[in-house]
Backbone as ProteinMPNN parsed JSONL, in Angstrom:
{"seq_chain_A": "MTGRTRERIWSLARALACAAAGALLVGCSSRSEPIEIANAWVAATPPNATVAAAYMDIVAHGSDRLLRASSPLAQQVEIHQTLVEDGVSKMRPISELALAEGETVKLEPGGTHLMMIGIASAFATGQTVPLSLEFERAGTIELDVPVMTHGTAPHGSDHSHH", "coords_chain_A": {"N_chain_A": [[-93.973, -4.727, -90.129], [-93.934, -8.113, -90.758], [-96.01, -10.953, -89.936], [-94.555, -13.275, -89.873], [-91.885, -12.391, -89.479], [-92.13, -11.177, -86.968], [-92.739, -13.454, -85.468], [-90.329, -14.87, -85.704], [-88.592, -13.125, -84.353], [-89.675, -13.225, -81.747], [-89.258, -15.936, -81.209], [-86.463, -16.046, -81.241], [-85.947, -14.298, -79.103], [-87.112, -15.733, -76.971], [-85.44, -18.005, -77.015], [-82.95, -16.861, -76.395], [-83.527, -15.876, -73.808], [-84.06, -18.28, -72.447], [-81.56, -19.519, -72.693], [-79.964, -17.722, -71.249], [-81.171, -17.915, -68.7], [-80.723, -20.622, -68.224], [-77.909, -20.656, -68.107], [-77.512, -19.165, -65.789], [-78.745, -20.838, -63.89], [-77.174, -23.17, -64.077], [-74.732, -22.115, -63.259], [-75.346, -21.494, -60.588], [-76.054, -23.978, -59.504], [-73.798, -25.556, -59.816], [-71.812, -24.552, -58.242], [-70.14, -24.984, -55.215], [-69.873, -24.567, -51.67], [-66.821, -23.166, -50.515], [-65.735, -24.11, -48.158], [-66.838, -26.577, -45.944], [-68.483, -27.312, -42.914], [-68.846, -29.904, -40.643], [-70.349, -32.09, -38.189], [-69.9, -30.526, -35.869], [-69.157, -29.678, -32.5], [-69.142, -28.655, -29.065], [-67.441, -29.442, -26.129], [-69.136, -30.263, -23.161], [-68.684, -28.632, -20.001], [-67.259, -28.769, -16.651], [-68.657, -27.149, -13.671], [-66.871, -24.969, -12.741], [-65.112, -24.484, -14.795], [-62.669, -22.93, -16.907], [-61.869, -23.209, -19.437], [-62.723, -24.628, -22.632], [-63.314, -27.077, -25.182], [-63.604, -27.238, -28.731], [-64.824, -29.136, -31.444], [-64.811, -30.532, -34.767], [-65.476, -31.411, -38.227], [-63.732, -30.297, -40.987], [-64.189, -29.585, -44.276], [-62.479, -28.983, -47.149], [-62.983, -27.474, -50.22], [-61.279, -26.294, -51.828], [-57.877, -25.254, -51.716], [-56.977, -23.822, -48.617], [-56.66, -21.904, -45.564], [-57.171, -22.112, -42.098], [-57.196, -19.376, -40.209], [-57.815, -18.114, -37.784], [-59.937, -18.278, -34.863], [-62.886, -17.325, -33.056], [-65.019, -16.41, -30.286], [-67.803, -14.912, -28.702], [-68.155, -15.849, -26.17], [-65.781, -16.544, -25.053], [-62.544, -15.475, -23.945], [-60.434, -15.812, -25.67], [-59.781, -17.843, -28.577], [-57.957, -20.568, -29.495], [-56.141, -22.452, -31.947], [-55.332, -25.682, -31.313], [-52.933, -28.301, -31.009], [-52.503, -31.662, -30.201], [-49.857, -33.436, -28.883], [-47.774, -36.281, -28.306], [-45.221, -36.565, -26.138], [-42.464, -38.161, -24.911], [-44.154, -40.1, -23.833], [-46.094, -38.555, -22.664], [-49.03, -36.731, -23.014], [-49.367, -33.661, -24.589], [-50.546, -30.356, -25.139], [-50.295, -27.851, -27.649], [-50.41, -24.53, -28.899], [-51.076, -23.718, -32.322], [-50.319, -21.645, -35.114], [-51.905, -21.544, -37.402], [-54.09, -23.479, -39.537], [-53.535, -25.569, -42.127], [-55.349, -26.387, -45.068], [-55.842, -28.723, -47.46], [-56.977, -28.981, -50.843], [-59.941, -30.81, -51.268], [-59.58, -32.226, -48.976], [-60.502, -33.583, -45.783], [-60.346, -32.305, -42.665], [-60.098, -33.354, -39.439], [-61.075, -32.071, -36.43], [-60.605, -33.129, -33.329], [-61.039, -34.857, -30.159], [-58.014, -35.49, -28.441], [-56.461, -34.842, -30.565], [-55.954, -32.371, -33.072], [-57.677, -29.393, -32.248], [-60.05, -26.816, -31.268], [-59.332, -24.567, -28.752], [-61.06, -23.009, -26.324], [-60.506, -20.316, -24.431], [-60.73, -18.804, -21.252], [-63.515, -18.813, -20.632], [-66.601, -17.499, -19.537], [-68.608, -18.765, -18.096], [-69.721, -22.103, -17.285], [-70.265, -24.559, -19.89], [-73.188, -26.091, -20.79], [-74.801, -29.182, -21.626], [-76.943, -29.138, -24.408], [-76.986, -26.411, -24.709], [-75.985, -23.801, -27.024], [-73.037, -22.605, -28.647], [-71.781, -19.668, -29.945], [-69.553, -19.413, -32.647], [-66.886, -18.189, -34.539], [-65.145, -18.747, -37.501], [-62.261, -17.927, -39.199], [-61.124, -17.94, -42.402], [-58.465, -17.949, -44.798], [-59.086, -17.747, -47.588], [-61.839, -18.424, -47.872], [-63.095, -16.686, -46.171], [-65.035, -15.506, -43.369], [-66.765, -17.813, -41.373], [-69.694, -18.261, -39.676], [-70.872, -19.968, -36.862], [-73.274, -21.777, -34.867], [-72.689, -23.719, -32.37], [-73.505, -26.854, -31.022], [-73.507, -27.845, -27.563], [-72.211, -30.725, -26.148], [-71.89, -33.874, -24.396], [-68.983, -35.935, -24.165], [-69.639, -38.651, -24.68], [-71.956, -38.511, -26.223], [-71.331, -37.118, -28.43], [-70.8, -36.357, -31.97], [-68.449, -37.656, -32.945], [-68.225, -39.729, -31.261], [-66.437, -39.939, -29.195], [-64.691, -40.913, -26.231], [-62.834, -39.609, -24.83], [-61.582, -37.669, -22.159], [-60.016, -35.473, -21.589], [-60.507, -32.794, -21.788]], "CA_chain_A": [[-93.349, -5.99, -89.81], [-94.838, -9.203, -91.097], [-96.263, -11.919, -88.874], [-93.452, -14.245, -89.859], [-90.733, -11.714, -88.888], [-92.447, -11.03, -85.546], [-92.626, -14.794, -84.881], [-88.9, -15.174, -85.613], [-88.02, -12.288, -83.295], [-90.11, -13.792, -80.459], [-88.561, -17.219, -81.036], [-85.091, -15.731, -80.887], [-85.961, -13.717, -77.754], [-87.345, -16.838, -76.032], [-84.24, -18.843, -76.985], [-81.93, -16.132, -75.629], [-83.948, -15.843, -72.404], [-83.851, -19.628, -71.904], [-80.115, -19.74, -72.594], [-79.47, -16.918, -70.126], [-81.669, -18.529, -67.462], [-79.996, -21.891, -68.06], [-76.543, -20.359, -67.668], [-77.586, -18.765, -64.378], [-79.055, -22.012, -63.073], [-76.002, -24.034, -64.054], [-73.748, -21.437, -62.417], [-75.747, -21.611, -59.19], [-76.101, -25.349, -59.02], [-72.509, -26.234, -59.853], [-70.913, -23.975, -57.247], [-70.295, -25.465, -53.85], [-69.193, -23.729, -50.701], [-65.39, -23.503, -50.484], [-65.482, -24.82, -46.902], [-68.011, -27.137, -45.275], [-68.254, -27.718, -41.537], [-69.763, -30.985, -40.256], [-70.132, -32.731, -36.882], [-69.346, -29.567, -34.913], [-69.667, -29.735, -31.129], [-68.303, -28.147, -27.986], [-67.548, -30.346, -24.987], [-69.706, -29.732, -21.927], [-67.624, -28.388, -19.025], [-67.67, -28.751, -15.247], [-69.126, -25.824, -13.241], [-65.875, -23.904, -12.582], [-64.141, -24.532, -15.89], [-62.319, -21.677, -17.595], [-61.557, -23.569, -20.824], [-63.578, -25.619, -23.281], [-62.776, -27.472, -26.482], [-64.555, -27.377, -29.836], [-64.404, -30.145, -32.406], [-65.597, -30.523, -36.004], [-64.821, -31.831, -39.459], [-63.652, -29.198, -41.95], [-63.993, -30.095, -45.627], [-62.02, -27.912, -48.027], [-63.201, -27.72, -51.649], [-60.155, -25.608, -52.452], [-56.839, -25.023, -50.706], [-57.282, -22.688, -47.749], [-56.037, -21.986, -44.24], [-57.905, -21.566, -40.965], [-56.27, -18.415, -39.628], [-58.164, -17.839, -36.39], [-61.31, -18.526, -34.439], [-63.272, -16.475, -31.93], [-66.364, -16.584, -29.746], [-68.099, -13.905, -27.681], [-68.218, -16.513, -24.872], [-64.415, -16.859, -24.618], [-61.606, -14.364, -24.119], [-59.723, -16.118, -26.909], [-59.905, -19.201, -29.092], [-56.713, -20.953, -30.154], [-56.053, -23.749, -32.601], [-54.381, -26.479, -30.537], [-52.53, -29.613, -31.499], [-52.075, -32.531, -29.113], [-48.703, -34.249, -29.229], [-47.288, -37.146, -27.237], [-43.773, -36.432, -25.975], [-41.989, -39.012, -23.812], [-45.297, -40.779, -23.248], [-47.0, -37.599, -22.029], [-49.831, -35.968, -23.961], [-49.232, -32.218, -24.382], [-51.175, -29.504, -26.136], [-49.588, -26.612, -27.959], [-51.119, -23.745, -29.911], [-50.464, -23.561, -33.645], [-50.744, -20.349, -35.631], [-52.924, -21.705, -38.441], [-54.327, -24.863, -39.937], [-53.574, -25.681, -43.589], [-56.384, -27.263, -45.613], [-55.596, -29.048, -48.865], [-58.198, -29.171, -51.632], [-60.532, -32.136, -51.202], [-59.22, -32.856, -47.704], [-61.318, -33.397, -44.591], [-59.523, -32.206, -41.467], [-60.902, -33.651, -38.258], [-60.699, -31.501, -35.145], [-61.179, -34.146, -32.455], [-60.349, -35.074, -28.888], [-56.748, -36.193, -28.571], [-55.779, -34.373, -31.766], [-56.112, -30.941, -33.292], [-58.986, -28.924, -31.79], [-60.096, -25.405, -30.908], [-59.36, -24.391, -27.312], [-61.731, -21.767, -25.933], [-59.838, -19.934, -23.188], [-61.358, -17.698, -20.534], [-64.974, -18.816, -20.743], [-67.174, -16.827, -18.369], [-69.39, -19.725, -17.32], [-69.679, -23.468, -17.815], [-71.104, -24.892, -21.036], [-74.042, -27.221, -20.442], [-75.4, -29.931, -22.727], [-78.166, -28.519, -24.913], [-76.672, -25.023, -25.014], [-75.18, -23.612, -28.237], [-71.946, -21.645, -28.492], [-71.44, -19.005, -31.206], [-68.145, -19.562, -32.983], [-66.515, -17.636, -35.847], [-63.922, -19.296, -38.066], [-61.782, -17.055, -40.259], [-60.288, -18.627, -43.374], [-57.734, -17.048, -45.688], [-59.8, -17.56, -48.861], [-63.295, -18.565, -47.74], [-63.639, -15.633, -45.322], [-65.503, -15.876, -42.033], [-67.938, -18.682, -41.28], [-70.324, -18.151, -38.359], [-71.524, -21.208, -36.453], [-73.861, -21.971, -33.546], [-72.229, -25.082, -32.141], [-74.155, -27.459, -29.862], [-72.686, -28.379, -26.475], [-72.527, -32.144, -25.94], [-70.925, -34.624, -23.604], [-68.137, -36.754, -25.032], [-70.306, -39.896, -25.06], [-73.04, -38.29, -27.177], [-70.821, -36.285, -29.519], [-70.789, -37.009, -33.279], [-67.284, -38.51, -33.162], [-68.338, -40.877, -30.362], [-65.226, -40.013, -28.39], [-64.826, -41.007, -24.794], [-61.705, -38.915, -24.218], [-62.084, -36.7, -21.197], [-58.945, -34.577, -21.181], [-60.972, -31.383, -21.851]], "C_chain_A": [[-94.368, -7.088, -90.093], [-94.99, -10.132, -89.902], [-95.121, -12.913, -88.738], [-92.195, -13.642, -89.204], [-90.924, -11.58, -87.38], [-92.298, -12.372, -84.83], [-91.16, -15.2, -84.707], [-88.237, -14.387, -84.479], [-88.402, -12.854, -81.93], [-89.435, -15.135, -80.187], [-87.117, -16.991, -80.607], [-85.02, -15.174, -79.457], [-86.178, -14.815, -76.703], [-86.104, -17.72, -75.902], [-83.129, -18.168, -76.18], [-82.268, -16.098, -74.145], [-83.728, -17.207, -71.754], [-82.365, -19.919, -71.726], [-79.537, -18.974, -71.411], [-79.908, -17.522, -68.797], [-80.941, -19.842, -67.189], [-78.579, -21.672, -67.568], [-76.523, -19.943, -66.204], [-77.83, -19.97, -63.478], [-77.862, -22.952, -62.974], [-74.938, -23.421, -63.158], [-74.084, -21.58, -60.946], [-75.646, -23.04, -58.698], [-74.731, -26.023, -59.0], [-71.526, -25.685, -58.823], [-71.188, -24.603, -55.89], [-69.567, -24.5, -52.936], [-67.716, -24.126, -50.666], [-65.008, -24.303, -49.239], [-66.812, -25.336, -46.372], [-67.607, -27.559, -43.877], [-69.297, -28.776, -41.2], [-69.395, -31.472, -38.856], [-69.527, -31.791, -35.842], [-69.994, -29.744, -33.544], [-68.649, -29.144, -30.172], [-68.526, -29.075, -26.808], [-68.151, -29.619, -23.783], [-68.595, -29.631, -20.887], [-68.16, -28.503, -17.596], [-67.989, -27.315, -14.805], [-68.077, -24.717, -13.173], [-64.835, -23.857, -13.698], [-63.891, -23.144, -16.464], [-61.92, -21.925, -19.043], [-62.564, -24.597, -21.319], [-62.957, -25.937, -24.633], [-63.9, -27.613, -27.5], [-63.955, -28.306, -30.877], [-65.308, -30.07, -33.636], [-64.799, -31.163, -37.122], [-64.865, -30.638, -40.408], [-63.309, -29.8, -43.303], [-63.64, -28.908, -46.519], [-62.246, -28.304, -49.486], [-62.183, -26.97, -52.496], [-59.125, -25.393, -51.36], [-57.156, -23.759, -49.916], [-56.519, -22.864, -46.446], [-56.99, -21.405, -43.214], [-56.918, -20.674, -40.223], [-56.532, -18.167, -38.149], [-59.623, -18.18, -36.149], [-61.605, -17.605, -33.267], [-64.691, -16.811, -31.507], [-66.604, -15.481, -28.727], [-68.149, -14.516, -26.27], [-66.842, -16.899, -24.333], [-63.527, -15.637, -24.839], [-60.771, -14.561, -25.376], [-59.97, -17.574, -27.29], [-58.625, -19.486, -29.865], [-56.878, -22.292, -30.859], [-54.978, -24.52, -31.844], [-54.124, -27.809, -31.207], [-52.063, -30.42, -30.291], [-50.953, -33.425, -29.624], [-48.359, -35.131, -28.046], [-45.771, -37.06, -27.245], [-43.362, -37.218, -24.743], [-43.154, -39.67, -23.073], [-46.309, -39.87, -22.574], [-47.712, -36.797, -23.122], [-49.754, -34.482, -23.607], [-49.939, -31.481, -25.506], [-50.287, -28.297, -26.389], [-50.384, -25.855, -29.016], [-50.345, -23.744, -31.229], [-51.061, -22.302, -34.269], [-51.851, -20.436, -36.675], [-53.038, -23.171, -38.791], [-54.483, -24.905, -41.45], [-54.618, -26.704, -44.002], [-56.097, -27.486, -47.091], [-56.928, -29.287, -49.574], [-58.654, -30.623, -51.554], [-60.288, -32.86, -49.888], [-60.289, -32.593, -46.645], [-60.381, -33.414, -43.4], [-60.441, -32.399, -40.269], [-60.295, -32.967, -37.039], [-61.389, -32.389, -34.126], [-60.399, -34.278, -31.158], [-59.08, -35.902, -29.1], [-55.942, -35.771, -29.782], [-55.865, -32.863, -31.863], [-57.532, -30.552, -32.885], [-58.913, -27.42, -31.565], [-60.223, -25.309, -29.395], [-59.94, -23.011, -27.025], [-61.224, -21.413, -24.532], [-60.554, -18.735, -22.563], [-62.862, -17.659, -20.726], [-65.552, -18.263, -19.428], [-67.978, -17.772, -17.486], [-69.343, -21.075, -18.024], [-70.602, -23.614, -19.018], [-71.873, -26.158, -20.701], [-74.616, -27.875, -21.696], [-76.735, -29.286, -23.108], [-77.991, -27.056, -25.268], [-76.002, -24.971, -26.387], [-74.171, -22.5, -27.971], [-71.691, -21.003, -29.849], [-69.926, -19.07, -31.428], [-67.919, -19.002, -34.38], [-65.19, -18.247, -36.271], [-63.503, -18.407, -39.221], [-60.774, -17.798, -41.127], [-59.636, -17.609, -44.302], [-58.53, -16.743, -46.954], [-61.315, -17.552, -48.699], [-63.921, -17.469, -46.883], [-64.098, -16.191, -43.976], [-66.766, -16.726, -42.123], [-68.427, -18.611, -39.841], [-71.082, -19.44, -38.058], [-72.207, -21.034, -35.106], [-73.641, -23.44, -33.244], [-72.898, -25.667, -30.9], [-73.137, -27.968, -28.839], [-73.16, -29.801, -26.215], [-71.519, -32.752, -24.978], [-70.154, -35.519, -24.56], [-68.842, -38.017, -25.51], [-71.395, -39.727, -26.098], [-72.604, -37.48, -28.392], [-70.758, -37.066, -30.827], [-69.621, -37.963, -33.502], [-67.31, -39.735, -32.254], [-67.14, -41.018, -29.446], [-65.538, -40.192, -26.918], [-63.628, -40.394, -24.091], [-62.248, -37.894, -23.249], [-60.995, -35.736, -20.733], [-59.314, -33.111, -21.282], [-62.239, -31.242, -21.079]], "O_chain_A": [[-95.531, -6.984, -89.701], [-94.188, -10.094, -88.968], [-94.769, -13.336, -87.637], [-91.514, -14.333, -88.446], [-90.001, -11.835, -86.605], [-91.788, -12.423, -83.711], [-90.79, -15.796, -83.696], [-87.417, -14.929, -83.738], [-87.552, -12.955, -81.046], [-89.08, -15.429, -79.046], [-86.615, -17.668, -79.71], [-84.128, -15.542, -78.692], [-85.51, -14.827, -75.669], [-85.756, -18.138, -74.797], [-82.45, -18.815, -75.383], [-81.382, -16.274, -73.308], [-83.255, -17.277, -70.619], [-81.959, -20.501, -70.72], [-78.719, -19.506, -70.66], [-79.106, -17.63, -67.87], [-80.586, -20.134, -66.047], [-78.094, -22.411, -66.711], [-75.62, -20.326, -65.461], [-77.199, -20.108, -62.43], [-77.573, -23.475, -61.897], [-74.305, -24.132, -62.377], [-73.183, -21.769, -60.129], [-75.193, -23.279, -57.579], [-74.525, -26.97, -58.241], [-70.499, -26.313, -58.564], [-72.34, -24.733, -55.476], [-68.738, -23.709, -53.386], [-67.397, -25.31, -50.777], [-64.059, -25.087, -49.271], [-67.803, -24.604, -46.357], [-66.52, -28.098, -43.672], [-70.489, -28.578, -41.439], [-68.266, -31.286, -38.4], [-68.722, -32.223, -35.018], [-71.205, -29.935, -33.432], [-67.448, -29.137, -30.443], [-69.66, -29.455, -26.515], [-67.736, -28.515, -23.433], [-67.67, -30.443, -20.883], [-69.359, -28.355, -17.359], [-67.626, -26.366, -15.499], [-68.397, -23.585, -13.535], [-63.783, -23.24, -13.536], [-64.785, -22.299, -16.5], [-61.664, -20.983, -19.793], [-63.171, -25.33, -20.539], [-62.168, -25.155, -25.163], [-65.003, -28.051, -27.172], [-62.756, -28.274, -31.156], [-66.442, -29.597, -33.549], [-63.603, -31.425, -36.984], [-65.922, -30.039, -40.607], [-62.272, -30.443, -43.463], [-64.406, -27.951, -46.629], [-61.76, -29.341, -49.937], [-62.226, -27.011, -53.725], [-59.481, -25.354, -50.182], [-57.558, -22.746, -50.489], [-55.818, -23.858, -46.254], [-57.556, -20.332, -43.424], [-55.926, -21.154, -39.675], [-55.6, -18.028, -37.358], [-60.418, -18.347, -37.074], [-60.695, -17.159, -32.569], [-65.459, -17.41, -32.259], [-65.7, -15.144, -27.962], [-68.18, -13.781, -25.282], [-66.745, -17.515, -23.272], [-63.721, -14.869, -25.781], [-60.438, -13.597, -26.065], [-60.315, -18.411, -26.457], [-58.256, -18.742, -30.773], [-57.649, -23.149, -30.428], [-53.839, -24.063, -31.745], [-54.989, -28.365, -31.883], [-51.312, -29.915, -29.456], [-51.081, -34.081, -30.657], [-48.626, -34.765, -26.902], [-45.117, -37.431, -28.22], [-43.863, -36.963, -23.648], [-43.142, -39.783, -21.847], [-47.274, -40.348, -21.978], [-47.079, -36.259, -24.031], [-50.039, -34.088, -22.476], [-49.936, -31.912, -26.659], [-49.622, -27.788, -25.487], [-50.964, -26.46, -29.918], [-49.115, -23.766, -31.24], [-52.2, -21.944, -33.969], [-52.646, -19.508, -36.818], [-52.208, -23.993, -38.403], [-55.436, -24.352, -41.999], [-54.76, -27.753, -43.374], [-56.109, -26.542, -47.881], [-57.891, -29.746, -48.959], [-57.864, -31.547, -51.748], [-60.744, -33.989, -49.708], [-60.9, -31.525, -46.612], [-59.702, -34.409, -43.147], [-61.436, -31.691, -40.112], [-59.157, -33.24, -36.661], [-62.618, -32.412, -34.055], [-59.243, -33.864, -31.069], [-59.079, -36.884, -29.843], [-54.847, -36.288, -30.007], [-55.85, -32.164, -30.85], [-58.481, -31.292, -33.145], [-57.841, -26.822, -31.66], [-61.129, -25.906, -28.814], [-59.387, -21.987, -27.429], [-61.487, -22.133, -23.569], [-60.931, -17.786, -23.251], [-63.43, -16.592, -20.959], [-65.033, -18.541, -18.347], [-68.024, -17.601, -16.268], [-68.977, -21.174, -19.195], [-71.59, -22.891, -19.151], [-71.278, -27.182, -20.367], [-74.88, -27.207, -22.696], [-77.543, -28.937, -22.247], [-78.771, -26.514, -26.051], [-75.502, -25.989, -26.866], [-74.415, -21.586, -27.183], [-71.413, -21.711, -30.817], [-69.135, -18.817, -30.52], [-68.674, -19.307, -35.303], [-64.229, -18.264, -35.501], [-64.295, -18.154, -40.129], [-59.719, -18.226, -40.658], [-60.191, -16.54, -44.558], [-58.632, -15.581, -47.348], [-61.999, -16.748, -49.333], [-65.143, -17.327, -46.862], [-63.604, -17.219, -43.514], [-67.705, -16.401, -42.849], [-67.671, -18.867, -38.904], [-71.837, -19.939, -38.893], [-71.765, -20.228, -34.288], [-74.322, -24.305, -33.793], [-72.866, -25.05, -29.835], [-72.062, -28.452, -29.193], [-74.357, -30.053, -26.079], [-70.432, -32.211, -24.772], [-70.635, -35.824, -25.652], [-68.651, -38.416, -26.659], [-71.738, -40.684, -26.791], [-73.41, -37.192, -29.277], [-70.674, -38.294, -30.811], [-69.781, -38.979, -34.179], [-66.528, -40.667, -32.437], [-66.857, -42.116, -28.968], [-66.539, -39.676, -26.42], [-63.419, -40.622, -22.9], [-63.296, -37.304, -23.509], [-61.046, -35.238, -19.608], [-58.516, -32.254, -20.901], [-62.797, -30.147, -21.002]]}, "name": "protein", "num_of_chains": 1, "seq": "MTGRTRERIWSLARALACAAAGALLVGCSSRSEPIEIANAWVAATPPNATVAAAYMDIVAHGSDRLLRASSPLAQQVEIHQTLVEDGVSKMRPISELALAEGETVKLEPGGTHLMMIGIASAFATGQTVPLSLEFERAGTIELDVPVMTHGTAPHGSDHSHH"}
């Protein structure tokens, strides 16, 4: 093999290696998570509470559905929607939460939220609560959600119905 042939082979090998590495880097950098969770918090509870509420912003980068939620600190976690009927605010569980592509769904006091039912002990400010969210397409997302009082929460809510 001549020096010129060897040089061409090495040039071609380097070009292929760079192209392959570039394709991998582009593939990694252009992919975003299908679901992003922001501003998550659980409301601090009084000492004898048996329920707590969790709030957050869910950003969907593709159509999906929140199917269920769970926590080892609650017997069950339900998706709840708050409705006003005849001037009275009422909560009702919903089976799932649809997420449209590009949409940010706000789980917030006075609206849709996660209701943690059967908590064993009160949640105090500064504590974190493990929470699992199961999505139809994105799979399960595990969170450690900080406990906050309504006045210090990311949404700045002063609602106190939970």
